[in-house]
C-alpha positions as CSV (number, residue, x, y, z in Angstrom):
1,M,-21.9,-33.8,-9.0
2,S,-25.5,-35.2,-9.5
3,D,-27.0,-35.2,-13.0
4,S,-29.8,-32.8,-11.9
5,L,-27.2,-30.2,-10.7
6,R,-25.2,-30.8,-13.9
7,I,-28.2,-30.2,-16.1
8,G,-29.3,-27.2,-14.1
9,R,-26.0,-25.5,-14.4
10,E,-25.8,-26.3,-18.2
11,V,-29.2,-24.9,-18.9
12,I,-28.4,-21.5,-17.0
13,E,-25.0,-21.4,-18.8
14,Q,-26.6,-22.0,-22.2
15,E,-29.2,-19.4,-21.7
16,A,-26.7,-16.9,-20.3
17,K,-24.5,-17.3,-23.5
18,A,-27.7,-16.8,-25.7
19,L,-28.4,-13.5,-23.9
20,E,-24.8,-12.4,-24.7
21,V,-25.4,-13.3,-28.4
22,L,-28.7,-11.4,-28.3
23,A,-27.2,-8.3,-26.7
24,S,-24.5,-8.0,-29.3
25,S,-26.9,-8.5,-32.2
26,L,-29.4,-5.7,-31.3
27,G,-29.1,-2.8,-33.7
28,E,-31.1,-0.5,-35.9
29,S,-34.4,-2.6,-35.9
30,F,-34.4,-2.4,-32.1
31,E,-34.0,1.4,-32.3
32,K,-36.9,1.6,-34.9
33,A,-39.1,-0.4,-32.5
34,V,-38.5,1.8,-29.7
35,H,-39.2,4.9,-31.8
36,L,-42.4,3.5,-33.1
37,L,-43.6,2.4,-29.7
38,S,-42.7,5.9,-28.2
39,K,-44.9,7.6,-30.7
40,V,-47.9,5.4,-30.1
41,N,-51.1,7.6,-29.4
42,G,-53.2,4.5,-28.7
43,R,-52.1,1.4,-26.9
44,V,-49.4,-1.3,-27.3
45,L,-51.2,-4.6,-27.8
46,V,-49.0,-7.6,-27.1
47,S,-49.8,-11.1,-28.5
48,G,-48.4,-14.5,-28.8
49,V,-49.4,-18.3,-28.7
50,G,-48.4,-20.9,-26.3
51,K,-45.1,-20.0,-24.3
52,S,-44.8,-16.9,-26.4
53,G,-48.2,-16.0,-25.2
54,S,-47.2,-16.4,-21.6
55,I,-44.3,-14.1,-22.2
56,A,-46.6,-11.7,-24.0
57,Q,-48.8,-11.4,-20.9
58,K,-45.8,-10.5,-18.8
59,V,-44.6,-8.1,-21.3
60,A,-47.9,-6.2,-21.3
61,G,-47.8,-6.0,-17.6
62,T,-44.3,-4.6,-17.6
63,L,-45.2,-1.9,-20.2
64,A,-48.3,-0.9,-18.5
65,S,-46.4,-0.5,-15.2
66,T,-43.8,1.7,-16.7
67,G,-45.8,4.3,-18.4
68,T,-46.8,2.5,-21.7
69,P,-50.6,1.7,-21.9
70,A,-50.5,-2.0,-22.9
71,L,-52.9,-4.9,-23.0
72,F,-52.5,-8.5,-23.8
73,I,-54.7,-9.9,-26.6
74,H,-54.9,-13.5,-27.5
75,P,-54.9,-14.3,-31.3
76,I,-57.8,-16.8,-31.1
77,E,-60.0,-14.6,-29.0
78,A,-59.1,-11.7,-31.2
79,L,-60.4,-13.6,-34.3
80,H,-63.6,-14.2,-32.5
81,G,-64.6,-10.7,-31.4
82,D,-61.6,-9.2,-29.4
83,L,-60.5,-7.4,-32.5
84,G,-63.1,-4.8,-31.4
85,V,-60.6,-3.4,-28.8
86,V,-58.1,-2.5,-31.7
87,G,-57.9,1.1,-32.7
88,P,-56.0,2.6,-35.7
89,E,-53.4,4.3,-33.4
90,D,-52.6,1.0,-31.6
91,V,-49.5,-0.9,-32.2
92,L,-49.1,-4.6,-32.0
93,L,-46.0,-6.3,-30.5
94,A,-46.2,-10.0,-31.8
95,L,-43.9,-12.7,-30.2
96,S,-43.2,-15.9,-32.2
97,K,-40.1,-18.0,-32.0
98,S,-40.4,-19.4,-35.5
99,G,-42.6,-16.6,-36.9
100,H,-44.7,-19.4,-38.5
101,T,-47.4,-19.8,-35.7
102,E,-50.6,-20.3,-37.8
103,E,-53.0,-18.8,-35.4
104,L,-50.9,-15.6,-34.8
105,V,-50.4,-15.2,-38.6
106,R,-54.1,-15.3,-39.3
107,F,-54.5,-12.7,-36.5
108,L,-51.9,-10.4,-38.0
109,K,-53.5,-10.4,-41.3
110,H,-56.9,-9.2,-39.9
111,F,-55.0,-6.8,-37.6
112,K,-53.3,-5.0,-40.6
113,R,-56.7,-4.4,-42.3
114,L,-57.5,-2.2,-39.3
115,G,-54.7,0.1,-40.2
116,A,-52.6,-0.5,-37.1
117,S,-48.8,-1.1,-37.1
118,I,-47.0,-4.3,-36.1
119,I,-43.7,-5.1,-34.5
120,S,-42.6,-8.6,-34.2
121,V,-39.9,-10.5,-32.3
122,C,-39.0,-13.7,-34.1
123,E,-36.0,-15.7,-35.5
124,S,-36.4,-15.3,-39.3
125,L,-37.0,-12.3,-41.6
126,D,-38.5,-14.7,-44.1
127,S,-41.2,-15.9,-41.8
128,P,-44.9,-14.9,-42.4
129,V,-45.0,-12.9,-39.1
130,A,-42.0,-10.9,-40.1
131,K,-43.4,-10.3,-43.5
132,L,-46.5,-8.8,-42.1
133,S,-44.6,-6.5,-39.7
134,E,-43.3,-3.0,-40.2
135,V,-40.4,-3.6,-37.8
136,V,-38.8,-7.0,-36.9
137,V,-36.4,-7.4,-33.9
138,L,-34.5,-10.7,-34.6
139,I,-33.7,-13.0,-31.7
140,P,-30.7,-15.4,-32.6
141,E,-31.5,-18.9,-33.8
142,I,-30.0,-20.9,-30.9
143,N,-30.9,-24.4,-29.7
144,E,-33.2,-24.6,-26.7
145,A,-31.5,-25.4,-23.6
146,G,-31.9,-28.7,-22.0
147,P,-31.2,-32.4,-22.8
148,L,-33.7,-32.7,-25.5
149,S,-33.6,-29.2,-26.9
150,L,-37.3,-29.1,-27.5
151,A,-39.1,-27.2,-24.7
152,P,-39.1,-23.4,-25.1
153,T,-36.3,-22.4,-22.8
154,T,-33.7,-20.4,-24.5
155,S,-36.2,-18.8,-26.9
156,A,-38.6,-17.7,-24.2
157,V,-35.6,-16.1,-22.3
158,L,-34.6,-14.2,-25.3
159,Q,-38.2,-13.0,-26.1
160,L,-38.5,-11.8,-22.5
161,A,-35.1,-9.9,-22.7
162,V,-35.9,-8.3,-25.9
163,A,-39.3,-7.1,-24.5
164,D,-37.8,-6.0,-21.2
165,A,-35.1,-4.1,-23.2
166,L,-37.9,-2.3,-25.1
167,A,-39.8,-1.5,-22.0
168,M,-36.9,0.0,-20.2
169,S,-35.7,1.9,-23.3
170,L,-39.3,3.4,-23.6
171,L,-39.2,4.2,-19.8
172,D,-36.0,6.1,-20.4
173,S,-37.1,7.9,-23.6
174,R,-40.3,9.1,-21.9
175,G,-38.4,10.4,-18.8
176,F,-40.5,8.1,-16.6
177,T,-39.8,8.8,-13.0
178,E,-39.7,7.0,-9.7
179,E,-42.8,8.9,-8.6
180,Q,-44.7,7.9,-11.7
181,F,-43.7,4.3,-11.2
182,A,-45.1,4.5,-7.5
183,R,-48.5,5.7,-8.9
184,F,-48.9,2.5,-10.8
185,H,-47.7,0.5,-7.7
186,P,-49.5,2.2,-4.8
187,E,-49.6,-0.9,-2.6
188,G,-45.9,-1.9,-3.2
189,S,-43.2,-0.8,-0.9
190,L,-42.0,2.0,-3.4
191,G,-45.6,3.2,-3.7
192,R,-46.1,3.5,0.0
193,R,-42.6,5.2,0.3
194,L,-43.4,7.8,-2.4
195,L,-47.2,8.2,-2.0
196,V,-48.3,7.8,1.7
197,R,-48.5,11.1,3.4
198,C,-48.8,12.0,7.1
199,E,-52.5,12.9,6.7
200,D,-53.3,9.4,5.5
201,L,-52.2,7.9,9.0
202,L,-53.2,10.9,11.2
203,R,-54.5,10.2,14.7
204,E,-57.0,13.1,15.0
205,G,-60.4,14.1,16.3
206,S,-61.5,12.0,19.3
207,E,-58.3,10.0,19.1
208,L,-56.2,13.0,19.8
209,P,-55.2,13.7,23.4
210,V,-55.1,17.6,24.1
211,I,-54.8,19.4,27.5
212,S,-54.5,23.0,28.4
213,D,-51.3,24.2,30.0
214,E,-53.6,25.6,32.9
215,E,-55.1,22.1,33.8
216,T,-53.6,19.9,36.6
217,V,-51.3,16.8,36.3
218,P,-54.2,14.5,37.4
219,Q,-56.2,15.8,34.5
220,L,-53.2,15.4,32.3
221,L,-52.9,11.8,33.2
222,V,-56.6,11.1,32.6
223,E,-56.3,12.5,29.1
224,M,-53.2,10.5,28.3
225,N,-54.6,7.3,29.7
226,G,-58.0,7.7,28.0
227,K,-56.4,8.2,24.5
228,G,-53.7,5.6,24.8
229,L,-51.2,7.3,22.5
230,G,-48.5,7.8,25.2
231,L,-48.5,11.5,24.9
232,A,-50.7,14.6,25.1
233,C,-50.6,17.9,23.1
234,I,-50.3,21.0,25.3
235,V,-52.1,24.1,24.2
236,D,-52.5,27.6,25.7
237,S,-55.8,29.2,26.6
238,S,-56.6,30.0,22.9
239,G,-55.9,26.4,21.9
240,V,-52.4,27.1,20.2
241,F,-49.9,24.3,20.4
242,R,-47.2,24.7,22.8
243,G,-45.7,21.2,23.0
244,V,-46.0,17.6,23.8
245,F,-45.9,15.8,27.2
246,T,-44.9,12.1,26.8
247,D,-44.8,8.9,28.9
248,G,-41.1,9.6,29.1
249,D,-41.7,13.1,30.4
250,L,-44.0,11.6,33.1
251,R,-41.1,9.3,34.3
252,R,-38.7,12.2,34.5
253,L,-41.3,14.2,36.3
254,L,-41.9,11.5,38.9
255,T,-38.2,11.1,39.6
256,Q,-37.4,14.8,39.6
257,C,-40.3,16.4,41.4
258,P,-41.4,15.6,45.0
259,S,-45.0,16.6,44.7
260,P,-45.9,16.1,40.9
261,L,-49.7,15.9,41.4
262,E,-49.9,19.4,42.7
263,L,-48.5,21.0,39.6
264,T,-50.2,22.5,36.7
265,V,-49.5,21.0,33.3
266,N,-47.3,24.0,32.3
267,E,-45.2,23.4,35.5
268,A,-45.0,19.7,34.9
269,W,-43.9,20.1,31.3
270,A,-41.2,22.6,32.4
271,N,-40.0,20.3,35.2
272,S,-39.9,17.1,33.0
273,R,-37.5,18.4,30.3
274,R,-34.3,16.7,29.5
275,E,-32.8,20.1,29.3
276,N,-33.2,21.5,32.7
277,G,-36.4,23.6,32.6
278,T,-36.4,24.3,28.9
279,T,-39.7,23.9,27.0
280,S,-38.8,24.2,23.4
281,V,-41.6,23.4,20.9
282,P,-41.0,19.8,19.4
283,I,-40.7,19.1,15.7
284,T,-43.9,19.4,13.6
285,V,-44.7,18.6,10.0
286,E,-47.1,19.5,7.4
287,A,-50.1,17.2,6.7
288,D,-48.9,16.5,3.2
289,C,-45.4,15.5,4.4
290,L,-44.4,12.2,3.0
291,A,-44.7,9.5,5.6
292,V,-41.2,8.3,4.8
293,D,-39.8,11.7,5.5
294,A,-41.6,11.8,8.8
295,L,-40.2,8.5,9.7
296,G,-36.7,9.8,8.9
297,L,-37.2,12.8,11.2
298,M,-38.4,10.6,14.0
299,R,-35.3,8.3,13.7
300,D,-32.9,11.3,13.4
301,H,-34.3,12.9,16.6
302,Q,-35.0,9.8,18.4
303,I,-38.7,10.5,18.9
304,T,-41.8,8.3,18.2
305,S,-44.5,10.8,17.2
306,L,-44.8,14.1,15.2
307,V,-47.6,16.6,15.6
308,I,-49.5,18.0,12.6
309,L,-50.8,21.7,13.2
310,S,-53.8,23.4,11.6
311,E,-53.5,26.8,9.9
312,K,-54.3,28.5,13.2
313,G,-51.4,26.7,15.0
314,Q,-53.7,24.2,16.9
315,P,-52.9,20.6,17.1
316,R,-54.7,18.8,14.2
317,G,-53.4,15.3,14.8
318,V,-50.4,13.1,15.6
319,V,-48.6,10.7,13.3
320,R,-46.8,7.9,15.0
321,M,-43.7,5.8,14.2
322,E,-45.7,2.6,15.2
323,D,-48.4,3.4,12.7
324,L,-45.9,4.2,9.9
325,L,-44.1,0.9,10.4
326,R,-47.3,-1.0,10.6
327,E,-48.2,0.5,7.2
328,G,-45.1,-0.9,5.7
329,I,-43.4,2.6,5.3
330,Q,-39.6,1.9,5.1
331,E,-36.8,4.4,4.4
332,S,-35.0,3.9,1.2
333,S,-31.7,2.0,1.4
334,T,-30.2,4.3,-1.1
335,G,-31.2,7.3,0.8
336,K,-33.8,8.7,-1.6
């Protein structure tokens, strides 16, 4: 085994063991922190210096995306004007391995004067950071992973783990839902799956091919070819939707009828059915139907398009599987 592989495995093993110690050490102070954070009427401000500051930025993002208004605030910038963002109903989550970081301690002293509460994550209850805090969540004092045990490795992992645990506990206590998560991630795969609706991807207006059932097959072909969607919506004399004529219907018509161009659209539609002459109305959906549900319907029924109707029963538009897939709509692997 090479030295690099050996060191890599040792670092991960050391950090994993440290996480086990952390998990077993969480107790009443963690519960107090969750309770305090869940009652916040303002925002959760997250702060730290150096690597702890980098972790703090990630933590603020995690909290904000899971229903807890949060913002990263840099201790030095705070001492030079950014304290103006602090309100009396805010809570500060301060991260510091040792609890002795000078810049952070100075910031906390000024922060307390504004009347806001402080929760800290550090190694020592006797540290200045801990003494300035209402609640202290301790991380175990464990050597940093790696050959020199100097660079913030294990301590950074422990800080991140505590913060993630706080965020997920808050998520649960607030009853935060998958749908709420999607609202904060509208351009992610979950956001698209839970937020995008058929009306967002509708082919309508001048893009929608519509033909009266009294017209002729040549006119039908002109309409289908001109709109390029591989289908046409068939309507009666009052414009009410009757069904869809597709490219597949056209192929069946040409193979089953000796003189297809002499037929009306209604006759062509009847003669092109898979089920000998039946013209049952195809599946339609509401405009506010989730795109992911529409995709599921298409796959279940082995079709590539769904029609959206107006309140008067007239074709308003078409949503196509091709457009859904291009938008990144995917069915959940869990079936949700």
